Structures are given as C-alpha cells and as structure tokens.
N, C-alpha and C positions, 0 to 999 in steps of 0.2 A: 541472610549474610547484613551484614552490619552495611551503616552509612560510608563507613570508612571507607571498604570494598568498593559499595558503591558507585562513591565519587573520582575510583580511581580507573578504575572497568572505562567512566565514560569519560573520562580523562583520556585515558591512551585512544578511545575512539578518535576523540578528541582532535587529539594529537596525531594520529595517521590519516586520516581524512574532513578538516577544516568544514569543509561545507559539502556532505551526503546530497543524492542530487534522486530521486526513482530514478529507473533504469523505463521506466514508461516515457514517452517521446509526447512534448507539449511542449506549445506556445500561449494557449490563449487555461485559464478557469475549463472554459469548457472543451476544447481538446483537452481536457486530464479525465476532465469527469465520465467522457465518451472511451477514453481510453479505460480505465476503468474497470466501466461496465463491463465492458468485452473480452474484461483480464483474468473473472470469474473462473472457474477450474481451467488458466491457458494461461501461458510463459507471457510475460515479458515482450519476449525474440515476437514471438509470432504476433502478440495485438500489435507491434513499433511498424511489423509487414505490412499491416495491412492500410495501418492509419498512416503509411508510409504514401498509400495508393489515393487512398480515401479524401484527406482532407487536403491535397491540394486541388481539387475538386470543389468540394465541399466541407465545411470547416466551423458552419453555424448552423442554430438551430433549422432559420428558415432554409438554408440549403439543401443539409440531410435529411429533412422532412420532404424537400418533392419530388427528393431522389424514391422516393417510393419505399415501401416490402422489397418489391421487387430488384430494385435496381441496390437500394444498403448493400444487399447478400448478396451484390457483383462482390462492390469489397470486404468481405469482411467473412464471407466462405469457409476459410482459412481457420476460422478457430472456429473450438470447439463450441457447440447446442448453438450457433449462430442462428438456428431461428427464434428462438426465442428473443436472443438478446438484438437480432431485428426491433421485432414488437417494441422492446422494452425500450431501447432506445428511438426508436417513433414519435414512441409514448411521453418520452421526457423531455424531447424537442419540443411536441402539439403543445407541453404544458410550462415547461418558460416561454417560450412565444405567448399565451395568452396571459397565465397570470404573471408575472416576472419581467417580460419588458422584452427575452432573447438571454436574459442577463443570469447568471447560479448563485441563488443564492446563498450566502454565506452564514447559514444557522439552519442545528442538524435537523430541526423537526421541515422545515421544509426539502432541506437533500432527501430525507429519510421517506420524505412523499411521492416519491419520483420510481416511476417501475426501472423496477432490477439496482436499488441503489436499496444496503444496506447500513445497517452502522457500523462496519467494519469501512464502505464506500467514501459513506459520509464524512468519518473519519481524515482518512486519507484527503480528500478537496476542502478539509477547514484544514486541515495543518499546511498542506503540501501549498496548497493556492491561495491560503486567504492566514496561514500562517499564526493561525489559534494552537493553542496547547491541548489539542489533541491525540491520544495512540492509537494506531490501527493494528489490531492482533492478528496475523494471517499463520500459519502455520509453522511462520521459519518462528516470527518473534513468540507466540506462543510456546514452542517447540525450547526454544532459547533462555527464555524465562524462566523452565524451567529446569531448566538442565544446571543450568548452572545453578538455580535456587536468587536471582538477582527479585524473580517476582516470582514464586509459584504460584498456582494457581488450577481449580478439577475444569473449572471453563472456563472463556476464549474474555467474560466481561471480568472474571475476578483479577486475570494477567491486567485485563488496561488498567482498572481502576486502580491496583497495586501500582503499578506503571507509574503511571499521575502522579498516583503519592512518594511511591518512591526516588524515581530519579530525579538527580538533584536538580532545581527549576533552571540554572545557567544551562543544561543539556537536551532538559526538556524540548523541544519543538525539536532538536535534529533528533533524538531517542533512535523514535521509529524509522529512521534509513540506514543508519549505526544498526539495530540488531538485523532488520532483513537483508543487510548483503555480508552481514556478522551470521547468520542463520544459515544465507542461502550460499555462501562457500568456501566455507571454518566450517563451522558447529554443523555440520549438513543432518539428514534422516540416520544414516543406514551407517555413516559412520566418520563422528566426530574427526577429522582431524584438532585435533588436541595439542600431537607434538611444536606444529605452527603456528597455538597459537598463540594472539598478544593479550591474550587476559589469560589464561591454563594457569597462573601459579596464584589467580586470585577465582579463578571458579572454582564452585564448589561439588562437581559433579566429579562423583563416586566412582566412576569406569571410564576414567580417562583413556585415550589410545598414544597408545606411538604410529607416526606414520611411516614406519617400515610394509 
C-alpha cells in the first residue's frame, strides 16, 4: 500500500472519530494498567463490569493489595483466568508500592517487568495513559493491518514495527484506537462488513463482501 492511501485512510478515521478512546473504563494510569491486565482473553465489557465494582472500593496499589487474594477474586471472578490475574495484579501492586512510589512507570522496561504485563499491555499504557508513540497490536489490529495491506506482517512484532513506521505521524498517537474499533465493529474476523466500510475503496483486501 502506498503512502497516499494510508494517509487518506487515517484522515477518514480521524474525520469520523477525532478523539478515539479505549473502551476500557479508567480514570488514572493505575486503573488503566489493572484494566488492561484483566482484559487478556476477556472482553472490555466484562472487565468494565468488574472494575465498576472494584474501583469504588479499591483503586490504588495499596488498596487493592490490602484486599488480598480472596478479596480481589470476589470482584474479578466473572473474568476469564481470574485466579492467575488476581495473583499478577497483587504482585504488580506490591512492586509499584515498593519500587515506584505507587506510581505507574512511563517506560517500557519497567512496565514489562510487572507481572501480567507484556509488550502489548505496556504499549497500551504508554500510548493511552502517557501519550507515547507506541502501537499495541491485538488480534483486531493484526487482522486489519494484514487484511487491508496497511502494514502486513507474519507476526505481531512485525506488524507493530511496520505500523509505527508507516502510519502518518500526525495520526500515529490515535491509530491504535481507530484500528481496534475498525476491527471490532467493521472489519470483523468471520465476515468483514465491506459494504458499509468507510475505507472500502482504499482497502486492498481481495475478497470483499457485501452487507446483504
């Protein structure tokens, strides 16, 4: 895909949604970090339902750590893989308290050292909470990048690097959100809704569908 097509794709995304946001509910970098840890192999809706009950009771490293394992599980047991996620969240809280003055670090190395935080989670926090030029590639973004030919790659890291390189810089900060939303609601895994797609004329997917 050439640069002019990419520019027009993101211009349209911006025109339709000038200030895209994550669908995870949060009000602080710490709340975002915990929500993203909980969101692995779970829906944002499911995570939001759990954190809507958890955060009014405990939304700091100290408060969540004080809940203990059983106490935290009571709030997140509706989320898949909650036993291991509870352990990761509690250990993350302990590390934040002991090594980061209870603040979420704004650099990749420190974030990825936290239990339950991989490259994708770190990228989400760095981009969404700290507005850094990172690209968190989930299954939606991986699919959209390859299907449209915006940034094709054989693995997540390759797609991430190509997106950071090829997305026009004026749009890079918000590209992560636009691509996730596009993959979640339009360019769906089983059957993309090409007939109602805003970028159908620019997309290079060879097997386009109608909405009939």
